[in-house]
ZAPA-299627 format. One record per residue (C-alpha): x, y, z. Coordinates in pm, whole numbers, padded with zeros to 5 digits, always signed. Example, Ala and Ser with C-alpha at 12.3 -4.5 7.8 and 13.67 -1.06 7.14 Angstrom:
! residues 2
+01230-00450+00780/+01367-00106+00714/
//
This chain:
! residues 679
+06182+13868+14834/+06451+13656+14992/+06547+13820+15323/+06899+13712+15267/+06925+13884+14935/+07172+14181+14938/+07134+14431+14654/+07454+14535+14478/+07607+14859+14577/+07594+15169+14354/+07967+15143+14292/+07927+14786+14180/+07643+14888+13937/+07860+15162+13793/+08153+14917+13746/+07926+14686+13547/+07815+14436+13807/+07746+14085+13676/+07614+13790+13858/+07853+13494+13864/+07732+13266+13583/+07705+12888+13630/+07872+12657+13386/+07617+12514+13139/+07607+12136+13165/+07387+11882+12980/+07488+11591+13196/+07139+11567+13352/+06959+11573+13015/+06918+11192+13000/+06727+11205+13328/+06452+11420+13178/+06131+11211+13130/+06106+11099+12768/+05755+11240+12721/+05873+11583+12836/+06179+11566+12609/+05967+11465+12311/+05725+11747+12386/+06009+11997+12388/+06143+11851+12070/+05810+11877+11895/+05702+11509+11932/+05403+11448+12148/+05126+11191+12193/+04823+11235+11976/+04519+11376+12156/+04285+11088+12062/+04498+10804+12195/+04310+10578+12434/+04481+10516+12775/+04509+10142+12716/+04644+10180+12361/+05002+10208+12260/+05098+10576+12246/+05104+10730+11902/+05327+11025+11827/+05288+11311+11589/+05610+11435+11440/+05610+11803+11359/+05839+11991+11123/+06020+12132+11418/+06238+11824+11445/+06449+11737+11141/+06554+11377+11068/+06915+11466+11159/+06792+11584+11499/+06636+11240+11565/+06951+11071+11451/+07167+11290+11667/+06947+11224+11970/+06964+10849+11906/+07344+10861+11896/+07378+11085+12204/+07399+10801+12463/+07267+10457+12535/+06960+10592+12721/+06842+10791+12416/+06920+10500+12183/+06708+10255+12383/+06428+10511+12399/+06426+10590+12028/+06544+10270+11861/+06277+10010+11938/+05980+09856+11760/+05730+10108+11899/+05931+10416+11802/+06020+10253+11470/+05658+10236+11373/+05522+10556+11531/+05813+10804+11501/+06062+10700+11237/+05802+10584+10994/+05597+10902+11032/+05913+11110+10988/+05987+10919+10663/+05628+10964+10540/+05645+11335+10620/+05923+11368+10369/+05742+11132+10125/+06039+10901+10119/+06013+10553+09967/+05948+10243+10184/+06260+10068+10327/+06406+09758+10168/+06323+09415+10312/+06497+09359+10643/+06559+09724+10707/+06403+09902+11001/+06251+10248+10964/+06519+10396+11187/+06799+10238+10982/+06629+10360+10653/+06582+10718+10777/+06945+10725+10889/+07055+10606+10544/+06847+10867+10367/+06932+11172+10568/+07278+11106+10722/+07606+11176+10545/+07806+10896+10702/+08062+10760+10453/+08086+10379+10457/+08446+10402+10327/+08596+10679+10531/+08386+10585+10839/+08304+10942+10920/+08045+11204+10828/+08122+11405+10522/+07897+11659+10342/+07995+11540+09996/+07887+11185+09981/+07716+10991+09701/+07412+10791+09810/+07392+10495+09579/+07058+10311+09601/+07176+10040+09366/+07418+09908+09628/+07258+10076+09928/+07581+10242+10037/+07720+10592+10078/+08081+10691+09986/+08280+11010+09954/+08287+11115+09591/+08673+11099+09563/+08706+10757+09725/+08883+10525+09481/+08910+10191+09654/+08555+10139+09788/+08420+09951+09498/+08531+09636+09318/+08462+09593+08945/+08233+09300+08879/+08043+09158+08586/+07909+08828+08713/+07998+08648+09028/+08110+08289+08976/+08051+08042+09252/+08250+07740+09141/+08195+07406+09308/+07891+07523+09500/+07613+07265+09457/+07324+07508+09517/+07385+07777+09258/+07425+07581+08941/+07706+07804+08804/+07672+08177+08743/+07454+08394+08968/+07453+08766+09028/+07436+08763+09405/+07596+09099+09494/+07409+09417+09416/+07584+09619+09149/+07571+09978+09025/+07706+10197+08744/+07643+10539+08903/+07927+10782+08905/+07935+11152+08985/+07790+11396+09233/+07436+11390+09104/+07379+11017+09158/+07228+11007+08807/+07539+10994+08590/+07640+10644+08483/+07986+10511+08408/+08069+10244+08147/+08152+09972+08401/+07945+09808+08674/+08085+09774+09019/+07979+09629+09353/+08068+09693+09716/+08375+09490+09815/+08259+09425+10166/+07930+09278+10041/+08115+09067+09795/+08340+08929+10066/+08040+08864+10291/+07864+08669+10021/+08175+08467+09949/+08217+08379+10316/+07847+08280+10349/+07839+08066+10042/+08161+07882+10124/+08038+07828+10482/+07720+07669+10354/+07926+07463+10106/+08154+07324+10378/+07850+07240+10599/+07685+07070+10302/+08000+06861+10232/+08009+06750+10594/+07647+06632+10564/+07510+06881+10822/+07132+06852+10853/+06918+07150+10756/+07190+07338+10572/+06996+07321+10246/+06696+07492+10410/+06924+07763+10563/+07089+07827+10226/+06757+07839+10036/+06632+08096+10290/+06950+08301+10257/+06930+08279+09876/+06569+08383+09866/+06644+08675+10097/+06919+08794+09859/+06683+08762+09564/+06412+08966+09742/+06680+09227+09828/+06788+09255+09465/+06430+09255+09341/+06357+09554+09569/+06657+09738+09427/+06560+09670+09070/+06213+09795+09140/+06277+10101+09370/+06636+10226+09309/+06545+10463+09022/+06252+10593+09226/+06471+10653+09527/+06722+10847+09312/+06444+11054+09182/+06328+11127+09535/+06674+11249+09630/+06677+11480+09327/+06327+11614+09413/+06435+11671+09775/+06745+11853+09652/+06551+12079+09417/+06310+12158+09699/+06583+12257+09929/+06743+12468+09660/+06419+12654+09627/+06389+12702+10000/+06478+13068+10043/+06543+13034+10410/+06781+12742+10356/+06960+12939+10083/+07004+13229+10325/+07152+12996+10581/+07400+12863+10334/+07489+13220+10230/+07533+13315+10597/+07774+13024+10659/+07966+13113+10340/+07996+13474+10443/+08132+13362+10781/+08416+13184+10609/+08466+13465+10355/+08524+13696+10654/+08782+13453+10790/+08991+13507+10477/+08916+13195+10279/+08880+13210+09904/+08532+13192+09745/+08623+12890+09531/+08722+12684+09839/+08424+12786+10054/+08165+12729+09782/+08310+12387+09698/+08255+12269+10053/+07956+12469+10181/+07708+12338+09931/+07330+12314+09950/+07364+11942+09948/+07551+11945+10278/+07270+11815+10501/+07469+11842+10822/+07498+12224+10775/+07127+12239+10749/+07072+12031+11055/+07305+12254+11263/+07158+12584+11144/+06781+12521+11165/+06561+12653+11441/+06817+12860+11624/+06775+13188+11797/+07000+13490+11752/+07140+13421+12100/+07255+13071+11992/+07380+13177+11650/+07751+13218+11760/+07748+12875+11924/+07592+12708+11621/+07830+12887+11385/+08127+12775+11602/+08005+12414+11569/+07978+12451+11195/+08324+12598+11185/+08480+12308+11371/+08323+12065+11129/+08359+12249+10792/+08678+12447+10825/+08910+12150+10800/+08744+12054+10479/+08783+12402+10340/+09149+12403+10431/+09188+12062+10271/+09026+12181+09951/+09246+12496+09950/+09565+12295+09999/+09469+12046+09731/+09380+12323+09483/+09708+12509+09544/+09910+12185+09524/+09741+12098+09193/+09826+12440+09054/+10186+12395+09159/+10211+12052+08993/+10051+12180+08667/+10275+12484+08667/+10592+12269+08707/+10482+12033+08436/+10412+12312+08193/+10756+12473+08255/+10936+12139+08228/+10848+12156+07853/+11118+12424+07823/+11373+12238+08032/+11345+11888+07883/+11485+11974+07537/+11786+12143+07700/+11864+11835+07916/+11822+11594+07625/+12050+11805+07411/+12312+11808+07681/+12285+11428+07728/+12331+11372+07352/+12638+11600+07347/+12829+11378+07602/+12893+11099+07351/+12882+10836+07630/+12789+10474+07607/+12443+10362+07710/+12574+10182+08023/+12701+10516+08150/+12396+10727+08032/+12147+10504+08214/+12308+10598+08543/+12243+10967+08493/+11932+11129+08663/+11605+11090+08471/+11422+11404+08357/+11160+11381+08630/+11439+11411+08890/+11502+11769+08767/+11174+11880+08942/+11353+11813+09274/+11674+12006+09216/+11663+12323+09427/+11849+12541+09176/+11595+12458+08906/+11296+12476+09137/+11353+12854+09167/+11229+12885+08810/+10991+12591+08806/+10806+12720+09114/+10812+13094+09025/+10491+13273+09071/+10218+13192+08818/+10230+13544+08673/+10597+13517+08588/+10683+13462+08216/+10890+13152+08182/+11051+13055+07854/+11346+12848+07741/+11576+13142+07798/+11481+13130+08166/+11682+12804+08200/+11995+12921+08010/+12198+12883+08326/+12094+12514+08360/+12332+12410+08078/+12618+12481+08306/+12458+12309+08602/+12370+11973+08442/+12714+11815+08508/+12707+11913+08866/+12345+11788+08899/+12437+11450+08752/+12736+11416+08979/+12541+11508+09290/+12258+11269+09197/+12493+10969+09203/+12666+11097+09521/+12334+11143+09700/+12223+10792+09592/+12542+10631+09702/+12542+10821+10036/+12176+10745+10109/+12245+10373+10050/+12576+10355+10248/+12421+10526+10545/+12198+10222+10589/+12483+09971+10579/+12668+09839+10887/+13027+09939+10915/+13242+09768+10656/+13624+09772+10620/+13600+09783+10242/+13624+10101+10038/+13313+10001+09830/+13067+09835+10060/+12781+09868+09808/+12973+09636+09573/+12973+09352+09829/+12740+09050+09784/+12599+09119+10126/+12469+09459+10013/+12105+09350+09978/+11830+09604+09936/+11462+09601+09862/+11356+09872+09608/+11123+10162+09671/+10757+10123+09589/+10813+10200+09223/+11119+10138+09006/+11148+10255+08645/+11421+10213+08394/+11225+10412+08134/+11099+10773+08126/+10773+10689+07950/+10546+10535+08213/+10281+10448+07955/+10498+10167+07815/+10590+10015+08144/+10506+09655+08225/+10271+09600+08511/+10533+09417+08715/+10757+09723+08702/+10504+09913+08908/+10557+09784+09257/+10853+09570+09160/+10935+09318+09431/+11283+09209+09323/+11606+09266+09510/+11880+09526+09446/+12228+09384+09505/+12548+09569+09422/+12622+09926+09311/+12597+09834+08937/+12233+09742+08984/+12170+10048+09210/+12317+10285+08956/+12104+10159+08672/+11759+10190+08826/+11559+10494+08940/+11345+10451+09243/+11041+10656+09349/+10802+10658+09641/+10466+10834+09691/+10486+11198+09801/+10324+11210+10145/+10186+11562+10103/+10044+11478+09765/+09899+11150+09883/+09710+11324+10167/+09561+11574+09918/+09457+11306+09676/+09737+11332+09413/+09945+11049+09272/+10282+11225+09280/+10615+11046+09335/+10944+11158+09478/+11295+11022+09419/+11381+10749+09672/+11637+10472+09728/+11595+10111+09848/+11591+09978+10205/+11872+09763+10346/+11756+09410+10455/+11965+09281+10742/+11820+08930+10739/+11877+08887+10369/+12230+09029+10408/+12305+08759+10667/+12161+08496+10438/+12381+08626+10154/+12681+08599+10386/+12602+08236+10447/+12588+08173+10070/+12926+08340+10031/+13072+08120+10297/+12933+07809+10119/+13145+07918+09825/+13448+07946+10059/+13470+08323+10029/+13482+08596+10289/+13159+08803+10322/+13364+09117+10409/+13545+09107+10071/+13344+08900+09827/+13166+09123+09576/+12838+09061+09384/+13030+09038+09054/+13257+08775+09209/+12954+08560+09316/+12809+08599+08965/+13142+08482+08821/+13151+08175+09044/+12807+08078+08914/+12714+07831+09191/+12371+07674+09250/+12205+07628+09589/+11924+07415+09728/+11674+07523+09993/+11688+07284+10284/+11342+07391+10411/+11181+07321+10080/+11358+06977+10070/+11219+06902+10421/+10876+07002+10301/+10907+06760+10006/+11007+06480+10242/+10718+06547+10481/+10469+06506+10196/+10603+06159+10115/+10700+06030+10456/+10613+06117+10820/+10539+06490+10883/+10826+06501+11130/+11086+06357+10890/+11363+06591+10773/+11705+06592+10617/+11872+06521+10947/+11652+06216+11022/+11716+05845+10974/+11604+05808+10613/+11805+05600+10377/+11887+05719+10021/+11580+05879+09857/+11512+06073+09546/+11386+06432+09584/+11272+06679+09325/+11385+07028+09415/+11465+07361+09252/+11826+07483+09212/+11883+07857+09255/+12154+08103+09162/+12274+08298+09466/+12057+08601+09368/+11750+08390+09313/+11807+08206+09640/+11776+08541+09816/+11467+08628+09618/+11322+08287+09704/+11387+08341+10072/+11214+08685+10071/+10904+08561+09887/+10857+08209+10021/+11013+08213+10367/+10958+08568+10502/+10866+08448+10851/+11135+08188+10910/+11424+08358+10731/+11650+08362+11032/+11647+07977+11050/+11664+07927+10671/+11961+07735+10538/+12079+07653+10186/+12293+07368+10062/+12535+07408+09772/+12491+07180+09473/+12827+07009+09424/+12733+06723+09199/+12889+06797+08861/+12633+06578+08690/+12337+06761+08846/+12500+07099+08803/+12549+07036+08436/+12189+06920+08402/+12070+07234+08576/+12272+07465+08359/+12155+07289+08043/+11792+07351+08147/+11874+07715+08229/+12039+07756+07891/+11737+07632+07712/+11523+07869+07916/+11759+08161+07850/+11743+08112+07478/+11369+08143+07497/+11394+08463+07704/+11644+08616+07462/+11376+08593+07198/+11086+08721+07410/+11206+08925+07708/+11247+09301+07647/+11558+09358+07856/+11850+09457+07628/+11973+09787+07482/+12234+09894+07233/+12543+10014+07419/+12644+10243+07127/+12326+10450+07087/+12073+10513+07369/+11810+10635+07113/+11751+10283+06972/+11375+10206+06993/+11326+10543+07154/+11543+10430+07450/+11322+10132+07539/+11461+09783+07596/+11418+09523+07320/+11483+09150+07295/+11846+09024+07266/+11775+08899+06917/+11646+09250+06827/+11950+09434+06964/+12183+09189+06788/+12010+09260+06461/+12032+09632+06528/+12411+09610+06596/+12472+09422+06269/+12250+09642+06050/+12308+09987+06203/+12661+09972+06339/+12800+09705+06104/+12923+09475+06386/+12915+09125+06242/+12978+08944+06572/+12853+09161+06855/+13028+09104+07188/+12924+09167+07554/+13053+09527+07537/+12823+09603+07241/+12492+09542+07421/+12361+09620+07764/+12141+09401+07986/+11903+09599+08207/+11964+09478+08563/+11602+09550+08650/+11496+09240+08458/+11754+09007+08625/+11504+08823+08842/+11317+08726+08521/+11631+08566+08382/+11750+08384+08694/+11458+08148+08702/+11514+07819+08895/+11510+07476+08730/+11378+07171+08903/+11580+06846+08902/+11557+06504+09066/+11840+06416+09296/+11934+06131+09536/+11974+06243+09898/+12162+06037+10159/+12201+06078+10529/+12563+06191+10478/+12413+06498+10303/+12568+06405+09972/+12365+06482+09663/+12418+06303+09339/+12220+06224+09030/+11980+05920+09063/+12051+05612+08860/+11823+05596+08554/
//
């Protein structure tokens, strides 16, 4: 016995004496000799190995594949010790053979293949997730609900590449869909990252070949043959790999001990107050990481292991619960809107207003955001909701419509700089970009593709009042739902300054000139930057409009003031602050431009669905038609022989389709005068 040892006193024993415990620390673990560590882990040299031979290891069942993977990821020392040619052959290969897993694909090490087979790392989310789909046809893993990880593909066309001879299926492709990795979808898809890598490789070889680089053909042939071997392995072994996964899953499901572990984890979360439906959806037998954390533990370590599982699994259970409840709320609101919609439509019809006024009223979907209506729409699921439950809404609709326009106007004006005018939203300098989605129709199924993610500009209150903007709901987006909330556009200061310069070119004041006044002036403008670009193509790269050129003919596009702003936003986003426009003053050229626009406009009146009847909003179920169609409707239905501008309504949402620029040839001189060239 240590002579310095002093036994605790009797009083200390009665008070529950405890020795001061040391903090557990694994910082010295990497210093443990590898052979000792492998012996502890259940990996040890075989007894018949000769001293001069390379050591062979026997892998026991005590160490799961995920344990090996975790050790290799612990730090650089473990990684160097476990990821090398010797360990790849004697440890990782034996571990794979122990589970009767298929051989790895060409170019894959045993360690990489075992990690792919037993890990749950998602290539899209870049994190470990228990519910991932292992697809052996593309050799990738992805979370089941991921939407943007694949790119649809039928055949990959390599145009202009001298090696391929046209069509070749270089990227691996798959049609698996669903949690079982056996269900097939109708369309084939490939991994976008692999597709991009192939594109980059092939175009690199093409450029080298065009330059006459020596040996590029041999390199490309080697790369091509490697891809073919890769695809040949997939075609031969993918189905067998999927079957191995199914067999392993069935074996684990029959493993009573493993089932008991899953039940124990589930009970732990049940006791924490989580619903069975949420726990069972996340804590599934397929969750390999739960198995890896709960194997080979002693009762003493059980709380620590369960705490590790809780840290990893509980956020997923909470996410599943929140998504489930959010989905129930959305479905409940949609079901109860069936009682509210007829009342709102009946009230709208009773107003007797023209279409130009009705289109400014809030759409039906906005009613789901009105607090006074949400009291009924979000009532508890057990509540009985009928049409009578919304009887009070009849008296609230006028106030809702008025507040909708007030809220829109206020939200837009709050973004504008201080203006002395009473109606700053009517000014030509009131330039906004729309929200992510802009609709002028309630039926989303009939929308044109360009309406989803519309990239036009909103200028003036008239245009603001006619469209309804929406942006993704952040809460719904985080939970995996495509739900939109009402939103307004965003003020663009640079475009507003550019609009002010266009107003000054028309000799008007930006503080008083309205958008309607600029439309009435009907001027045309030329982009000086585009004119300089045209000059640099024909003359010296440094030549511009302010240089020493004599009279020269240039072909440029002439823009309306609205289209000029749109052109600046799309074509000159980076240099917008230095962008300048020139007004087209030549009466000859201006007449030529307007004649071309008139011809184009006549074609659009026959084809573009952008007009409505101003007397009945129900025409064509409220959807826009061509101008020819609305004229025919006015003559046949309303008996108007010669319809005027007040009889039909142009949908402002389509304006940027109508204001298309026309290209004309003009003679430019150093004095910055522009006139028509002599024939």
